[in-house]
C-alpha positions in Angstrom: 81.7 115.3 109.1 84.7 113.9 111.0 88.1 115.0 109.7 90.8 112.4 109.5 94.6 112.5 109.1 95.2 110.2 106.1 96.5 106.7 106.5 96.8 103.8 104.1 96.3 100.2 105.3 96.6 97.0 103.3 95.0 94.0 105.0 94.9 90.3 104.3 92.1 87.9 105.1 92.0 84.6 106.8 92.6 81.2 105.2 89.8 78.6 105.1 91.6 75.2 104.9 88.8 73.2 103.3 86.4 74.5 105.9 89.0 74.6 108.7 89.1 78.4 109.0 86.2 79.7 111.1 85.1 83.3 110.5 84.1 85.0 113.8 80.9 86.4 112.3 77.9 85.3 110.3 79.9 85.3 107.2 80.8 81.8 106.0 83.6 80.7 103.6 82.6 79.0 100.5 84.4 77.3 97.7 85.1 79.4 94.6 84.7 77.4 91.4 87.6 78.2 88.9 86.2 79.8 85.7 87.6 78.8 82.2 90.9 80.3 81.0 91.0 83.7 79.4 93.6 86.3 78.4 94.8 89.1 80.6 92.6 92.2 80.2 93.7 95.8 80.3 92.4 97.9 83.2 90.2 100.8 82.2 90.9 104.4 83.0 89.2 105.0 86.4 87.9 108.2 88.0 89.1 109.1 91.5 87.2 107.5 94.4 85.3 109.9 96.5 85.3 110.0 100.3 82.4 108.0 101.7 82.4 105.5 98.8 82.8 101.8 98.4 83.6 100.6 94.9 84.7 97.5 93.0 88.0 98.4 91.1 89.0 96.2 88.2 92.7 95.4 87.5 94.6 94.3 84.4 95.0 90.7 85.8 92.7 87.8 84.9 92.4 84.3 86.2 90.8 81.6 84.1 88.6 84.1 82.3 87.6 86.3 85.2 89.0 89.7 85.6 90.5 90.2 89.0 89.4 93.1 91.1 89.3 94.6 94.6 86.8 96.4 96.8 88.0 99.9 97.8 86.5 101.6 100.8 87.2 105.3 101.3 85.7 106.8 104.5 84.0 110.1 104.5 85.8 113.2 105.8 89.3 112.5 104.6 91.2 115.8 104.0 94.7 114.5 103.3 96.9 111.4 102.9 95.4 108.4 104.8 96.8 105.0 105.8 96.0 102.1 103.4 95.2 98.6 104.7 95.1 95.8 102.2 93.1 92.9 103.6 93.5 89.4 102.2 90.7 86.9 102.6 91.2 83.2 103.5 91.4 80.2 101.2 88.1 79.3 99.5 86.7 82.8 100.4 86.0 86.0 98.7 86.4 89.7 99.6 82.9 89.7 101.0 84.0 87.2 103.6 86.7 89.2 105.2 84.7 92.4 104.9 82.1 90.8 107.1 84.3 89.2 109.9 87.0 91.8 110.0 84.7 94.8 110.3 87.5 96.9 108.7 85.1 99.2 107.0 83.6 100.3 110.3 87.1 100.7 111.8 88.1 102.7 108.7 85.2 105.0 109.2 86.0 105.4 112.9 89.7 105.9 112.6 90.2 107.4 109.1 92.0 104.9 106.9 91.5 103.5 103.4 90.9 99.8 103.1 91.2 97.5 100.0 89.9 93.9 99.8 91.4 92.0 96.8 90.1 88.7 95.5 92.4 85.7 95.3 92.8 83.5 92.2 90.2 80.8 92.5 89.8 81.7 96.1 93.5 81.2 96.9 96.8 83.1 97.3 100.1 81.9 96.0 101.9 82.4 99.3 104.7 79.9 98.5 104.1 76.2 99.3 100.4 76.8 99.7 97.6 77.0 98.5 95.9 75.5 95.5 95.1 76.5 92.9 97.2 79.6 92.9 100.4 78.1 94.3 100.3 75.1 92.1 99.7 77.2 89.0 102.4 79.8 89.9 100.0 82.8 90.0 101.9 86.0 90.4 100.0 87.4 93.4 102.9 89.7 94.3 102.5 91.5 90.9 98.7 91.5 91.5 99.1 93.2 94.9 101.5 95.7 93.4 98.7 96.8 91.0 96.1 96.9 93.9 98.3 99.2 95.9 99.1 101.4 92.8 95.4 101.7 91.8 94.4 102.5 95.4 97.0 105.3 95.4 95.8 106.6 92.1 92.2 106.7 93.2 92.6 108.3 96.6 95.0 110.2 98.8 97.2 107.6 100.5 100.0 108.2 102.9 103.0 106.3 101.4 104.5 105.9 104.8 101.5 104.0 106.1 100.7 101.2 103.7 100.1 97.8 105.4 98.9 94.3 104.5 96.8 92.3 106.9 95.7 88.7 106.4 94.9 85.4 108.0 95.6 81.9 107.2 96.4 81.7 103.4 95.8 85.4 103.2 98.1 86.1 106.1 100.7 83.8 104.5 100.5 86.0 101.4 100.8 89.1 103.4 104.0 87.8 104.9 105.3 86.9 101.4 104.5 90.3 100.1 106.3 91.9 103.0 109.4 89.9 102.2 109.3 90.9 98.6 108.3 94.5 99.0 110.1 95.8 102.1 110.6 99.2 100.5 106.8 99.6 100.2 105.1 98.3 103.4 105.1 100.0 106.7 103.8 96.9 108.6 102.2 93.5 108.2 99.7 91.5 110.3 99.2 87.8 109.9 96.4 85.9 111.6 96.8 82.1 111.8 99.6 82.2 109.4 103.3 81.3 109.2 105.7 82.5 106.5 105.9 79.7 103.9 107.8 81.4 101.1 111.5 81.7 100.5 112.5 85.1 102.0 115.9 86.3 101.2 115.1 90.0 100.9 113.2 90.7 104.1 113.6 94.2 105.4 112.8 95.7 108.7 109.0 95.6 108.2 107.3 95.2 111.6 105.4 91.9 111.9 102.5 91.1 114.2 101.4 87.4 114.2 98.1 86.4 115.9 97.6 82.7 116.4 95.2 80.4 118.3 96.9 78.2 120.8 94.5 75.3 119.8 94.9 75.8 116.0 95.0 72.2 114.5 94.8 73.3 110.9 98.0 75.4 110.9 99.6 74.5 114.2 101.5 77.1 116.2 104.4 74.6 116.6 104.2 73.5 112.9 103.1 70.2 111.4 101.4 68.4 108.6 97.9 69.4 107.3 96.8 66.1 105.7 94.0 67.6 103.7 96.3 70.2 102.1 99.3 67.8 102.1 101.4 70.7 103.3 103.7 70.7 106.3 103.7 74.1 107.9 106.7 75.5 109.8 106.5 76.7 113.4 105.2 80.3 113.4 108.1 81.7 115.5 110.8 80.0 113.4 109.2 81.0 110.1 109.5 84.7 111.0 113.3 84.6 111.6 114.1 86.3 108.2 112.3 89.4 109.5 114.1 89.3 112.9 117.5 88.8 111.1 116.8 92.0 109.2 116.2 94.0 112.4 112.4 94.0 112.2 110.2 94.2 115.3 108.4 90.9 115.4 105.7 90.0 117.9 103.7 86.8 118.2 100.6 86.9 120.3 99.0 83.5 121.2 95.3 83.4 122.1 94.9 80.2 124.3 92.2 77.6 123.5 91.4 79.3 120.2 91.5 77.3 116.9 91.9 78.3 113.3 89.9 81.5 113.3 89.8 85.3 113.0 89.5 86.1 116.7 86.4 88.1 117.9 86.3 89.7 121.4 82.8 88.4 122.1 83.5 84.7 121.2 87.2 84.5 122.0 88.0 87.4 124.4 90.4 88.9 121.8 89.8 91.3 118.9 92.0 90.5 116.0 90.7 93.4 113.9 91.4 96.0 116.7 94.8 94.5 117.4 95.7 94.6 113.6 94.6 98.3 113.3 96.5 99.3 116.4 99.7 97.6 115.0 99.3 99.5 111.7 98.5 102.8 113.4 101.6 102.6 115.6 104.1 101.5 112.9 104.5 104.0 110.2 107.4 103.3 107.8 110.7 104.9 108.8 112.6 106.0 105.7 
């Protein structure tokens, strides 16, 4: 058994813009049909998660009749507080999608952190001006992620100084929105193929890493209209100014000749998952 120092990492997954986001693995994005409406359900009392377990954890939130939940992976051998990564999947995807292409569970087992994979409302995240159906219906994904983090902390030993959100595309946009609205909670954030598209008046000094393909035509690095979504995205660098203005460390890494995808070392010469984990590892929250 390998013994780990605890770390909590919150990661966000990539956004699939009507088939535009390409997962760098065998996993494929698929559309999530919205179920019929239903009332919010109370979350049951849950037993603590054991090291070496992967479980589906229900929440008190529901969307159109389906109770929202997240997958929680706790690596074997944890003896104390661990980092928590919350990973947010792309548009029209499910937690299983980002679990496959990010390989975060294998990284968690190797490096000793906890990882949570929440499911978006109808396969989407309300990250501000995008994306449907969550954004159009005003789904409160900030409150949902609050509950995901709280339940993860109840079920396993998380280091409160090392909670991070990682995501790409619509999931990365949501990660950035959450960092804006919860600067007191997060240690760091990583966004893949994602600008900030929400109003951000309360940004703190949360360190931000943005990974973007230089040939991304779905969410262009320099900004522009996505005609299928009918959304005009801002330039990535410009969108992150609220964090810089708050004194945060902000780094934008551009991978040349790569499109709208979660980068893989074999296919693209760059490992988005490894870069995300290194950023989280090296940026604990400073009280």
